[in-house]
Each structure stands twice: as C-alpha cells, then as structure tokens.
N, CA, C and O atoms as CSV, one atom per row, in Angstrom:
chain,resi,resn,atom,element,x,y,z
A,1,MET,N,N,2.141,-8.545,13.521
A,1,MET,CA,C,2.143,-7.428,12.764
A,1,MET,C,C,1.953,-7.725,11.284
A,1,MET,O,O,2.447,-8.705,10.725
A,2,ALA,N,N,1.250,-6.865,10.734
A,2,ALA,CA,C,0.737,-7.065,9.399
A,2,ALA,C,C,1.888,-6.779,8.421
A,2,ALA,O,O,2.747,-5.937,8.682
A,3,ASP,N,N,1.882,-7.540,7.227
A,3,ASP,CA,C,2.851,-7.350,6.171
A,3,ASP,C,C,2.427,-6.300,5.120
A,3,ASP,O,O,1.394,-6.544,4.498
A,4,ILE,N,N,3.050,-5.247,4.868
A,4,ILE,CA,C,2.596,-4.166,4.047
A,4,ILE,C,C,3.515,-3.917,2.923
A,4,ILE,O,O,4.722,-3.820,3.147
A,5,GLU,N,N,3.072,-3.812,1.807
A,5,GLU,CA,C,3.748,-3.613,0.550
A,5,GLU,C,C,3.118,-2.351,-0.079
A,5,GLU,O,O,1.893,-2.276,-0.171
A,6,ILE,N,N,3.918,-1.363,-0.511
A,6,ILE,CA,C,3.444,-0.204,-1.136
A,6,ILE,C,C,4.101,-0.102,-2.570
A,6,ILE,O,O,5.317,0.083,-2.517
A,7,TYR,N,N,3.671,-0.165,-3.583
A,7,TYR,CA,C,4.101,0.072,-4.874
A,7,TYR,C,C,3.978,1.736,-5.032
A,7,TYR,O,O,2.908,2.325,-4.879
A,8,SER,N,N,5.071,2.312,-5.318
A,8,SER,CA,C,5.173,3.767,-5.347
A,8,SER,C,C,6.086,4.368,-6.428
A,8,SER,O,O,6.653,3.749,-7.329
A,9,SER,N,N,6.126,5.684,-6.177
A,9,SER,CA,C,7.067,6.383,-7.003
A,9,SER,C,C,7.544,7.699,-6.170
A,9,SER,O,O,6.747,8.331,-5.476
A,10,PRO,N,N,8.781,8.017,-6.288
A,10,PRO,CA,C,9.265,9.143,-5.371
A,10,PRO,C,C,8.757,10.443,-5.642
A,10,PRO,O,O,8.963,11.375,-4.864
A,11,ILE,N,N,8.005,10.586,-6.857
A,11,ILE,CA,C,7.525,11.881,-7.201
A,11,ILE,C,C,5.882,11.975,-7.110
A,11,ILE,O,O,5.162,12.795,-7.681
A,12,CYS,N,N,5.522,10.979,-6.294
A,12,CYS,CA,C,3.985,10.932,-6.131
A,12,CYS,C,C,3.413,11.299,-4.886
A,12,CYS,O,O,3.556,10.545,-3.924
A,13,GLY,N,N,2.721,12.466,-4.772
A,13,GLY,CA,C,2.193,13.085,-3.702
A,13,GLY,C,C,1.274,12.064,-2.927
A,13,GLY,O,O,1.418,11.945,-1.710
A,14,PHE,N,N,0.426,11.398,-3.543
A,14,PHE,CA,C,-0.422,10.365,-3.015
A,14,PHE,C,C,0.180,9.332,-2.318
A,14,PHE,O,O,-0.429,8.827,-1.375
A,15,CYS,N,N,1.528,8.850,-2.702
A,15,CYS,CA,C,2.319,7.791,-2.187
A,15,CYS,C,C,2.904,8.378,-0.746
A,15,CYS,O,O,3.023,7.674,0.257
A,16,TYR,N,N,3.251,9.797,-0.816
A,16,TYR,CA,C,3.766,10.400,0.358
A,16,TYR,C,C,2.672,10.249,1.435
A,16,TYR,O,O,2.945,9.694,2.499
A,17,ARG,N,N,1.402,10.747,1.172
A,17,ARG,CA,C,0.269,10.742,1.891
A,17,ARG,C,C,0.096,9.449,2.696
A,17,ARG,O,O,0.074,9.343,3.923
A,18,ALA,N,N,-0.029,8.419,1.710
A,18,ALA,CA,C,-0.309,7.024,2.330
A,18,ALA,C,C,0.650,6.742,3.228
A,18,ALA,O,O,0.314,6.389,4.358
A,19,LYS,N,N,2.145,6.863,2.840
A,19,LYS,CA,C,3.164,6.418,3.610
A,19,LYS,C,C,3.141,7.258,4.992
A,19,LYS,O,O,3.526,6.750,6.046
A,20,SER,N,N,2.706,8.453,4.914
A,20,SER,CA,C,2.590,9.253,6.106
A,20,SER,C,C,1.692,8.693,7.120
A,20,SER,O,O,2.002,8.641,8.310
A,21,LEU,N,N,0.493,8.240,6.609
A,21,LEU,CA,C,-0.477,7.762,7.410
A,21,LEU,C,C,-0.176,6.521,8.013
A,21,LEU,O,O,-0.590,6.310,9.152
A,22,LEU,N,N,0.543,5.595,7.361
A,22,LEU,CA,C,1.108,4.375,7.884
A,22,LEU,C,C,2.208,4.636,8.990
A,22,LEU,O,O,2.416,3.935,9.981
A,23,ASP,N,N,2.802,5.673,8.655
A,23,ASP,CA,C,4.014,5.944,9.641
A,23,ASP,C,C,3.396,6.542,10.988
A,23,ASP,O,O,3.908,6.342,12.089
A,24,GLN,N,N,2.364,7.216,10.803
A,24,GLN,CA,C,1.467,7.786,12.068
A,24,GLN,C,C,0.881,6.720,12.924
A,24,GLN,O,O,0.628,6.878,14.118
A,25,LYS,N,N,0.651,5.481,12.164
A,25,LYS,CA,C,0.049,4.415,12.678
A,25,LYS,C,C,1.130,3.462,13.393
A,25,LYS,O,O,0.876,2.523,14.147
A,26,GLY,N,N,2.297,3.885,13.014
A,26,GLY,CA,C,3.538,2.949,13.553
A,26,GLY,C,C,3.686,1.710,12.853
A,26,GLY,O,O,4.243,0.761,13.405
A,27,ALA,N,N,3.169,1.618,11.505
A,27,ALA,CA,C,3.230,0.430,10.689
A,27,ALA,C,C,4.428,0.504,9.913
A,27,ALA,O,O,4.737,1.604,9.455
A,28,SER,N,N,5.256,-0.628,9.662
A,28,SER,CA,C,6.347,-0.741,8.971
A,28,SER,C,C,5.820,-1.170,7.546
A,28,SER,O,O,4.740,-1.746,7.415
A,29,PHE,N,N,6.579,-0.880,6.571
A,29,PHE,CA,C,6.240,-1.365,5.150
A,29,PHE,C,C,7.256,-1.457,4.226
A,29,PHE,O,O,8.268,-0.770,4.363
A,30,GLN,N,N,7.114,-2.234,3.278
A,30,GLN,CA,C,8.034,-2.538,2.322
A,30,GLN,C,C,7.646,-1.504,1.100
A,30,GLN,O,O,6.485,-1.460,0.693
A,31,GLU,N,N,8.628,-0.718,0.566
A,31,GLU,CA,C,8.327,0.239,-0.521
A,31,GLU,C,C,8.918,-0.169,-1.849
A,31,GLU,O,O,10.126,-0.364,-1.981
A,32,ILE,N,N,7.983,-0.304,-2.900
A,32,ILE,CA,C,8.469,-0.916,-4.139
A,32,ILE,C,C,8.411,0.290,-5.152
A,32,ILE,O,O,7.321,0.626,-5.615
A,33,ASP,N,N,9.498,0.904,-5.479
A,33,ASP,CA,C,9.629,1.906,-6.416
A,33,ASP,C,C,9.469,1.497,-7.814
A,33,ASP,O,O,10.311,0.777,-8.352
A,34,VAL,N,N,8.434,1.918,-8.426
A,34,VAL,CA,C,8.073,1.448,-9.912
A,34,VAL,C,C,8.404,2.396,-11.034
A,34,VAL,O,O,8.146,2.133,-12.209
A,35,LEU,N,N,8.983,3.507,-10.633
A,35,LEU,CA,C,9.166,4.740,-11.544
A,35,LEU,C,C,10.305,4.290,-12.484
A,35,LEU,O,O,10.136,4.645,-13.651
A,36,MET,N,N,11.297,3.669,-12.264
A,36,MET,CA,C,12.255,3.356,-13.118
A,36,MET,C,C,12.363,1.788,-13.284
A,36,MET,O,O,13.388,1.345,-13.803
A,37,ASN,N,N,11.455,0.998,-12.909
A,37,ASN,CA,C,11.455,-0.473,-13.025
A,37,ASN,C,C,10.280,-1.033,-13.673
A,37,ASN,O,O,9.333,-1.369,-12.960
A,38,GLY,N,N,10.221,-1.176,-14.937
A,38,GLY,CA,C,9.042,-1.628,-15.604
A,38,GLY,C,C,8.612,-3.075,-15.212
A,38,GLY,O,O,7.440,-3.447,-15.272
A,39,GLU,N,N,9.542,-3.782,-14.849
A,39,GLU,CA,C,9.231,-5.195,-14.354
A,39,GLU,C,C,8.409,-5.138,-13.076
A,39,GLU,O,O,7.408,-5.843,-12.947
A,40,ARG,N,N,8.830,-4.293,-12.123
A,40,ARG,CA,C,8.119,-4.127,-10.885
A,40,ARG,C,C,6.601,-3.413,-11.123
A,40,ARG,O,O,5.670,-3.646,-10.352
A,41,LYS,N,N,6.486,-2.593,-12.186
A,41,LYS,CA,C,5.287,-2.029,-12.417
A,41,LYS,C,C,4.371,-2.986,-13.000
A,41,LYS,O,O,3.194,-2.991,-12.638
A,42,LYS,N,N,4.848,-3.879,-13.959
A,42,LYS,CA,C,4.053,-4.888,-14.485
A,42,LYS,C,C,3.541,-5.783,-13.366
A,42,LYS,O,O,2.348,-6.086,-13.347
A,43,GLU,N,N,4.429,-6.249,-12.377
A,43,GLU,CA,C,4.060,-6.896,-11.145
A,43,GLU,C,C,2.958,-6.377,-10.590
A,43,GLU,O,O,1.944,-7.063,-10.461
A,44,MET,N,N,3.027,-5.023,-10.170
A,44,MET,CA,C,2.093,-4.250,-9.507
A,44,MET,C,C,0.762,-4.436,-10.268
A,44,MET,O,O,-0.254,-4.852,-9.711
A,45,MET,N,N,0.832,-4.090,-11.630
A,45,MET,CA,C,-0.479,-4.139,-12.270
A,45,MET,C,C,-1.161,-5.380,-12.225
A,45,MET,O,O,-2.392,-5.384,-12.194
A,46,LYS,N,N,-0.419,-6.581,-12.215
A,46,LYS,CA,C,-0.988,-7.957,-12.358
A,46,LYS,C,C,-1.648,-8.154,-10.932
A,46,LYS,O,O,-2.792,-8.591,-10.812
A,47,ARG,N,N,-0.887,-7.820,-9.914
A,47,ARG,CA,C,-1.503,-7.970,-8.460
A,47,ARG,C,C,-2.648,-7.110,-8.197
A,47,ARG,O,O,-3.573,-7.459,-7.463
A,48,ALA,N,N,-2.585,-5.863,-8.859
A,48,ALA,CA,C,-3.587,-4.956,-8.556
A,48,ALA,C,C,-4.744,-4.906,-9.536
A,48,ALA,O,O,-5.486,-3.925,-9.584
A,49,GLY,N,N,-4.908,-6.054,-10.380
A,49,GLY,CA,C,-6.074,-6.128,-11.208
A,49,GLY,C,C,-6.004,-5.076,-12.442
A,49,GLY,O,O,-7.053,-4.596,-12.871
A,50,GLY,N,N,-4.880,-4.762,-12.949
A,50,GLY,CA,C,-4.677,-3.923,-13.910
A,50,GLY,C,C,-4.596,-2.431,-13.625
A,50,GLY,O,O,-4.434,-1.564,-14.484
A,51,ARG,N,N,-4.726,-2.239,-12.338
A,51,ARG,CA,C,-4.498,-0.570,-12.038
A,51,ARG,C,C,-3.097,-0.194,-12.118
A,51,ARG,O,O,-2.213,-0.837,-11.552
A,52,HIS,N,N,-2.874,0.931,-12.878
A,52,HIS,CA,C,-1.618,1.346,-13.124
A,52,HIS,C,C,-1.046,2.501,-12.342
A,52,HIS,O,O,0.140,2.827,-12.382
A,53,THR,N,N,-1.963,3.083,-11.643
A,53,THR,CA,C,-1.493,4.332,-10.915
A,53,THR,C,C,-0.763,3.923,-9.429
A,53,THR,O,O,-0.969,2.850,-8.861
A,54,VAL,N,N,-0.003,4.836,-8.993
A,54,VAL,CA,C,0.553,4.614,-7.669
A,54,VAL,C,C,-0.040,5.645,-6.605
A,54,VAL,O,O,-0.457,6.760,-6.919
A,55,PRO,N,N,-0.025,5.121,-5.276
A,55,PRO,CA,C,0.196,3.932,-4.849
A,55,PRO,C,C,-0.782,2.804,-4.991
A,55,PRO,O,O,-1.998,2.984,-5.043
A,56,GLN,N,N,-0.203,1.642,-5.049
A,56,GLN,CA,C,-1.077,0.337,-4.803
A,56,GLN,C,C,-0.598,-0.185,-3.658
A,56,GLN,O,O,0.614,-0.394,-3.599
A,57,ILE,N,N,-1.408,-0.490,-2.564
A,57,ILE,CA,C,-1.118,-0.867,-1.375
A,57,ILE,C,C,-1.682,-2.343,-1.049
A,57,ILE,O,O,-2.785,-2.709,-1.455
A,58,PHE,N,N,-0.934,-3.056,-0.376
A,58,PHE,CA,C,-1.330,-4.461,-0.116
A,58,PHE,C,C,-0.991,-4.676,1.333
A,58,PHE,O,O,0.080,-4.277,1.790
A,59,ILE,N,N,-1.939,-5.336,2.103
A,59,ILE,CA,C,-1.789,-5.604,3.510
A,59,ILE,C,C,-2.087,-7.013,3.725
A,59,ILE,O,O,-3.207,-7.512,3.617
A,60,ASN,N,N,-0.993,-7.633,4.043
A,60,ASN,CA,C,-1.121,-9.184,4.312
A,60,ASN,C,C,-1.625,-9.837,2.972
A,60,ASN,O,O,-2.446,-10.754,2.976
A,61,ASP,N,N,-1.097,-9.321,1.858
A,61,ASP,CA,C,-1.074,-9.854,0.467
A,61,ASP,C,C,-2.663,-9.471,-0.110
A,61,ASP,O,O,-3.094,-9.857,-1.196
A,62,MET,N,N,-3.304,-8.758,0.717
A,62,MET,CA,C,-4.654,-8.312,0.239
A,62,MET,C,C,-4.595,-6.950,-0.453
A,62,MET,O,O,-3.971,-6.049,0.107
A,63,HIS,N,N,-5.170,-6.737,-1.576
A,63,HIS,CA,C,-4.982,-5.407,-2.326
A,63,HIS,C,C,-6.095,-4.523,-1.656
A,63,HIS,O,O,-7.285,-4.807,-1.787
A,64,VAL,N,N,-5.667,-3.451,-0.941
A,64,VAL,CA,C,-6.490,-2.475,-0.434
A,64,VAL,C,C,-6.808,-1.201,-1.419
A,64,VAL,O,O,-7.767,-0.450,-1.243
A,65,GLY,N,N,-6.031,-1.100,-2.287
A,65,GLY,CA,C,-6.172,-0.065,-3.280
A,65,GLY,C,C,-5.086,1.054,-3.123
A,65,GLY,O,O,-3.943,0.750,-2.783
A,66,GLY,N,N,-5.454,2.361,-3.375
A,66,GLY,CA,C,-4.645,3.423,-3.243
A,66,GLY,C,C,-4.681,4.227,-2.111
A,66,GLY,O,O,-5.110,3.748,-1.062
A,67,CYS,N,N,-4.235,5.554,-2.173
A,67,CYS,CA,C,-4.350,6.494,-1.036
A,67,CYS,C,C,-5.614,6.645,-0.570
A,67,CYS,O,O,-5.876,6.576,0.631
A,68,ASP,N,N,-6.530,6.873,-1.532
A,68,ASP,CA,C,-7.821,7.340,-1.005
A,68,ASP,C,C,-8.489,6.087,-0.451
A,68,ASP,O,O,-9.277,6.296,0.471
A,69,GLU,N,N,-8.331,4.891,-0.820
A,69,GLU,CA,C,-8.938,3.751,-0.160
A,69,GLU,C,C,-8.305,3.526,1.256
A,69,GLU,O,O,-8.987,3.094,2.185
A,70,LEU,N,N,-7.033,3.821,1.384
A,70,LEU,CA,C,-6.401,3.687,2.563
A,70,LEU,C,C,-7.032,4.536,3.620
A,70,LEU,O,O,-7.334,4.144,4.747
A,71,TYR,N,N,-7.201,5.737,3.142
A,71,TYR,CA,C,-7.746,6.747,4.118
A,71,TYR,C,C,-9.264,6.551,4.558
A,71,TYR,O,O,-9.729,6.917,5.638
A,72,ALA,N,N,-9.985,5.881,3.492
A,72,ALA,CA,C,-11.168,5.483,3.629
A,72,ALA,C,C,-11.229,4.256,4.880
A,72,ALA,O,O,-11.979,4.265,5.856
A,73,LEU,N,N,-10.488,3.505,4.624
A,73,LEU,CA,C,-10.280,2.353,5.714
A,73,LEU,C,C,-10.047,2.982,7.041
A,73,LEU,O,O,-10.570,2.546,8.066
A,74,ASP,N,N,-9.231,4.042,7.008
A,74,ASP,CA,C,-9.014,4.654,8.407
A,74,ASP,C,C,-10.070,5.320,8.885
A,74,ASP,O,O,-10.225,5.278,10.105
A,75,ARG,N,N,-10.877,5.956,8.208
A,75,ARG,CA,C,-12.054,6.590,8.657
A,75,ARG,C,C,-13.039,5.655,9.439
A,75,ARG,O,O,-13.538,5.949,10.525
A,76,THR,N,N,-13.255,4.503,8.755
A,76,THR,CA,C,-14.219,3.560,9.330
A,76,THR,C,C,-13.597,2.584,10.355
A,76,THR,O,O,-14.297,1.688,10.828
A,77,GLY,N,N,-12.217,2.742,10.735
A,77,GLY,CA,C,-11.586,1.822,11.702
A,77,GLY,C,C,-11.022,0.572,11.342
A,77,GLY,O,O,-10.430,-0.198,12.098
A,78,GLU,N,N,-11.296,0.394,9.865
A,78,GLU,CA,C,-10.922,-0.981,9.383
A,78,GLU,C,C,-9.404,-1.090,9.236
A,78,GLU,O,O,-8.829,-2.172,9.349
A,79,LEU,N,N,-8.782,0.036,8.984
A,79,LEU,CA,C,-7.310,-0.035,8.816
A,79,LEU,C,C,-6.591,-0.420,10.121
A,79,LEU,O,O,-5.576,-1.116,10.107
A,80,ASP,N,N,-7.126,0.036,11.205
A,80,ASP,CA,C,-6.403,-0.452,12.551
A,80,ASP,C,C,-6.648,-1.917,12.626
A,80,ASP,O,O,-5.800,-2.587,13.216
A,81,LYS,N,N,-7.640,-2.486,12.136
A,81,LYS,CA,C,-8.075,-3.982,12.339
A,81,LYS,C,C,-6.882,-4.617,11.419
A,81,LYS,O,O,-6.103,-5.457,11.869
A,82,LEU,N,N,-6.831,-4.161,10.186
A,82,LEU,CA,C,-5.870,-4.814,9.177
A,82,LEU,C,C,-4.497,-4.793,9.655
A,82,LEU,O,O,-3.763,-5.774,9.539
A,83,LEU,N,N,-4.107,-3.626,10.225
A,83,LEU,CA,C,-2.741,-3.489,10.652
A,83,LEU,C,C,-2.451,-4.230,11.881
A,83,LEU,O,O,-1.270,-4.426,12.170
A,84,SER,N,N,-3.379,-4.661,12.635
A,84,SER,CA,C,-3.189,-5.618,13.844
A,84,SER,C,C,-3.201,-6.954,13.635
A,84,SER,O,O,-3.014,-7.719,14.581
A,85,GLU,N,N,-3.434,-7.428,12.315
A,85,GLU,CA,C,-3.529,-8.841,12.040
A,85,GLU,C,C,-2.352,-9.279,11.910
A,85,GLU,O,O,-1.609,-8.493,11.321
A,86,ASP,N,N,-1.833,-10.360,12.277
A,86,ASP,CA,C,-0.693,-11.193,12.142
A,86,ASP,C,C,-0.735,-11.725,10.621
A,86,ASP,O,O,-1.774,-12.004,10.024
A,87,VAL,N,N,0.564,-11.818,10.098
A,87,VAL,CA,C,0.702,-12.407,8.827
A,87,VAL,C,C,0.378,-14.007,9.043
A,87,VAL,O,O,0.788,-14.666,9.999
A,88,LEU,N,N,-0.467,-14.517,7.930
A,88,LEU,CA,C,-0.725,-15.908,8.099
A,88,LEU,C,C,0.505,-16.730,7.660
A,88,LEU,O,O,1.242,-16.382,6.737
A,89,SER,N,N,0.671,-17.875,8.414
A,89,SER,CA,C,1.938,-18.608,8.063
A,89,SER,C,C,1.558,-19.696,6.964
A,89,SER,O,O,2.426,-20.437,6.503
C-alpha cells in the first residue's frame, strides 16, 4: 500500500476534494495541518520546491502536487498505479 501524506488546512476546499478522491479510492493517508503550525508549513514548502498553497500531496515520498494534479493523475490512470505501489524499504 502506498504511503500518502497531504499537507492541508481545515478551511481549504481543494484539500477536501483531494481527500475525497483518495477516500473514494480506498487509500489511507496522513494529513498534516499547516494552518496553525508554521514549522510544518516550512517543511511542506521545502519538500514541495517552494510551493506554499495547500494541498501538497506526496505519494511514496514523491511530490505529486496539489488537487488539480491529483485529479489529472486519476484521469490518466496513473493515480491507481501510484496507489498500488508498495512503500520501498
């Protein structure tokens, strides 16, 4: 099963959409709230190449981008492939 991390905010509609898609796929994920935690937001920005908007999504430690990119991966079938990959040891 893939290891999924989502940097998000509780007031973000795009975060809700991204999480909903992953829920529909049956994928579990770790949600990291950056709204009130500046250190976690800095961590997100460093990992996401300076991007500062949420969500920022990582699958098996690979940055896939935000909500739009996640839905684009789903449209091409690539998301299912990523979600089925095992975490590398």
